[in-house]
N, C-alpha and C positions, 0 to 999 in steps of 0.2 A: 504494500500500500504506500510505502514511502516513495516508490517510483512514480506513482500517480501524483503524489504531492509535488515532487520535483517537476514533473511534466506540466502540471497546472501552473506552477510558479514560472516556468519558462514561457508558457503561453501568456501569462499576465505581463511579464516583462516585454514580450513582443508586442502585445496590445498597447502598452504604454509608450513603447518606442516608436511604433509605426502609426498608431491611431490615438494620439493624446486626447481626442475628444471623447473617447470611449473609456475614460478612466473610472467611471462609475461601474461599468461592467467588469473591468479588471479588478476593482476593489471587491465587488460582490463575489467574483470567482475565488479570490484569495481568502476572503473570510469564510465562505462556504467550505472550501477545502480544509481550512484550518479547523473548523468545527467538526467536520467529518473525521479528521484524524484524532481530534480530542475525544470524541465519542468512542472511537475504536480503541484508543488507549485506555480509557476508563473501563470499557467493557472487558478488555483483556486483563487488566490488572486488578479488577475488583473481585470480591468473593460472591457477588450477586449472581454472576454467570460463570460458574467454575468450568474448567476444562473446555474453554472456548478457544480454538485455534484460528487466528486470523491470518 
């Protein structure tokens, strides 16, 4: 899943570099990906969902 985070970050940088007017889209993508990775980390490290391999 980290690869997906890196890929989305690369896309965000490309959007900001080539289409600065779309910075709201880039920020939305960045925040969404950050939240997805945060949820996956919490789900993986918590005892609420044991034995969950992501």
